[in-house]
N, C-alpha and C positions, 0 to 999 in steps of 0.2 A: 543408642539411637533415640531421637525424639519421636513422640507420638503426634501424628497429625493426619489429616485426610489423605488416605492412601492414593487417591486419584491424582493428587498434586504431583506425585513422582513421575507420572506419564503425561499429564496434561497441565502444563505449567499455568498457575494462576497469575503469573506476572514476574517480571525481573526485579532484581534487587537494585536499589539506587547506587549509582557509581560512587557516591560518597561513602557508602558502607564498605564497598570493595576496597577503596583507598584506606579507610581507617582500620579495617581488619588486617590489611597488608602491613600497616604500621605496627599493629599489635603483634603480628608474627615476628616482625623484626626485633621487637623488644624481648619476646620469648627466646629468640635465638641467641641473645647475649648471655644466656645462662649455661651455654655449652658450645659444642661444635656447631658453627653456623650452618654448614651444609647439611649436617645430619637432621637438624630441625626443619630446614627447608624441604628436604626430601620427605620427611614425615608428613608435612602438609601437602606436598605434591601427591603422595599416595592416597590421600583422602579426596583431594579436589579433582584429580584426573578422572575417576569413574563418574563423578557428577557432570564432568564435561564430555562424557561419552568416549573416553579414551583410556589408555593405560600409561603408567608412569615407569620410567627407567632412570637409573642413576645418572645424573648429569656429570659432565667432565670437570666442573668447577663450581664453587659456591655462586659465582656470578651467573653462570648458565642455569644453575638451579633456581635462582631468584627470577630469572627471565622466564623459565619454563613454568614456574609456579604462578607468575602473574598471568601468563597466557591461559592456564587452566582456570584460574579464578575468574578471568574475564569471560571465558566460555561458559562456565558454570553459573554465572550471574543471571542467565536468562530464566533460571528457575529459583526464585527467592527462597522457598521452603528448603529445598535441597542444599542451597548455598549455606544457609544458616545452620542446618543440621550438620553438614560435614565440618564446618568450622568448630562448632560446639563439640562434636565427637572427637575431632583431632586434639582439641585442647584437653578434654577430659582424659584422653589416652595418655597424654604427656603428664597430666596431674598424677595419674596412677604410677608414673615412673619417677615421681619426686620433683618435677619442675613446677615452678609457680606460673600459673596461667590466669587469664582474665576470669573474674567471677561472673556469674550470670547477670548481676546488676550492671556490670561494665558493658557487657554485650547488649543488654536491653537499652542502656543509655545511648549507645551508638545507633541502634535501630530507631529509637525514638528521635534522636537528633536529625536523622535524615528521612523521617516519616516513612519508614520501610513498610509499616502496616502489619508487623508481627511482633510478638513478645514471647520470650521463653518463660514458661512456668513449669519447671521440671516435674514430671517427664514430658510435658506437653509443649508443643509450639502452637501458639494461639494466634489466629488471624484477628486483627483489629478492624478489618473492613466492616463497615456498617455500625461500628461503635461511635458514640458521640465524640467529636473532636473538640479540642479546647476552644472556648469562646475567645476571639482575639481581643486583646487589650492594646490600645495605641502604644507604640514604642516610645513616643515622646508626647508629653502633655505640655503644650506651650506655656501654660500658666505656672508651671512648677520649675524649680531650679535643677541643676545637674545632679546634685546629691539626691534629691527626691526621685529623679528619673532612675538613678542607679538602684535605689532601694526597691522601687517598684519592680523593675525588670529582674533583679536578683531573686526577689521573693517568688515571682511567677515561675522563673526557671527552676527554683528549688522545689516548688510544688509539683511541677511536671516530672521532675526527676524522681521524687518520692512515689508518684503514681506509677512510673515505669518500673520501679523496684518493688511494687506491691506494698509500700508503706502508706496505706490509705488514710489512717488517722493523721499522720504527720502532713500529708498532702493537703488535707482540708484545713488543718491547724495553721499551715503557712499562709494560705490565702485569707483565712479568717483574721489572722494577725494583720495582714496587709490591708484588709477592709477597715479595721480599726485605725490603722496608721494613716490611711488616706483621709479618713474623717477629720483628722487633726488639721488638715490643710484649711478647713473652714473656720478654724478658731480665730476670733477677732476680726473676721471679714465683715465689712459693711455691706449689707444686702438690701439697702434702701429703706427697709422698715426698722432698722436697728442693727446692732452688732451681734454676731454669733458668739454666745458665751459658752463656757464649759471647758474643762481640761481633758475629759475622757469621753470615750465613744458614746455612751448612753446619754450623757448630758448634752453633748454637741448635737447629736441627732434629734433629741427632744427639743432643743432650742431651735434648730433649723425647721422642724415641723411646725412650730408655732408661727414662724415667720412666713410659711408658705401654705397656710391652711387653704384647702380647696384647690390646690395646684397639683400637678403631676408629681412634683418633687415630694410633697407630703405623702402621697400614696406609696411611692417607691420607698421612702424612708420607713413607712409602716411595715412594708414587706421585709425590708432589711432588718428591722428590729425584731420581727417575728422569727426570722431565720436565725439571727444572732442568738436570740433567747433559747431557741430549741437546741442549737449546737452547744450552747454553754451549759445546759442542764445535764446533770449526771444521769437522769433517767430519760433524757432525750437523746441528742446526738452524742453527748459525752465527750466532746472535743476540747472544750476550753477549761472546764473545771473538773475534769476526770469523769469516769463513768461509774455508775453504781455497780458494785461487784455482783449483786444478785439480779437486779432489774435491767442492767445495761446490756446493750447489744452492740457487738463490734461492727464497725463500718465496713461494708464490702466494696468491691471494685465499682459496681454500678452506682451505688449511693455516693461514693467518693467523687466520681466524675460528675454526677448530678450536682452535688454541693459545690464542687470547685467551679463548675460552669455558671451556676447561679451567682456565686460570689463574684466571679470574674465579670459577669454582665453588670452587676451592681457597681463594681469598681469602675468599669468603663463609663457608666452613666454618671457617677459622681465626678469623675475627671472632666467629663464634658460640661457638667454643671459648674464646676469650679472655674473652668476657662470662660464660660459664658458670664458668670458673675464677676469675674476679674475684669473682663472687657467692659461690662456695664459700669463698674465702679471706677474705671480709669478716665 
């Protein structure tokens, strides 16, 4: 059993998104390919039925077992914590019997995908309500080509996946890399007072700041440079160049989300500036 607020068992804090029900059902179907299908379905029925407020009996066929299980899952979905717990417990019970079942990171990825508001951190089920949500970054930046769009969205998605899995350093590292990557879009751009020079992040940002002294962009680039420097330092964030073995401190969940959201906001700003400058130069 997972550990969470006991009152949630009797006073539901909310239902689970239908997308989670659908995806968990699909995972059960994959688990069932490892043995007798109906036996696996009956196993999950025995877990979901009590959460739905009923009891389970053996169905007359695998088809009926699947139908009955879906009904139990739908009824149990009104209580998100219980729903997650019974799926997790049912999987772990099968793992003990030698079957391959979804790892915690797979379950958490599904929960994050549908914004379920919970995350499994064994032995705890943690509510994410009230925690900072990701700063939105435009899915499409009109001034960039398709390849650039794909790179941006893939990196953002990878960062969020790392966060959901508890890989906090990698999550920050991914968006920090993306920040450096987005900065290269300004390379060679005519900004009215000259052309942006430099091949790497620090030089490009430094050159941009000179072109926009006294402007908002200069101040934002100053903040970006400070954050980038801190995260790069082995005795600071220890993200880019490794961390000092004695003086370094591992990034925790709260810090990781803070850094990710700061960087995402800077990326959003830079993308908007790139579009503005592209329009002005056209």
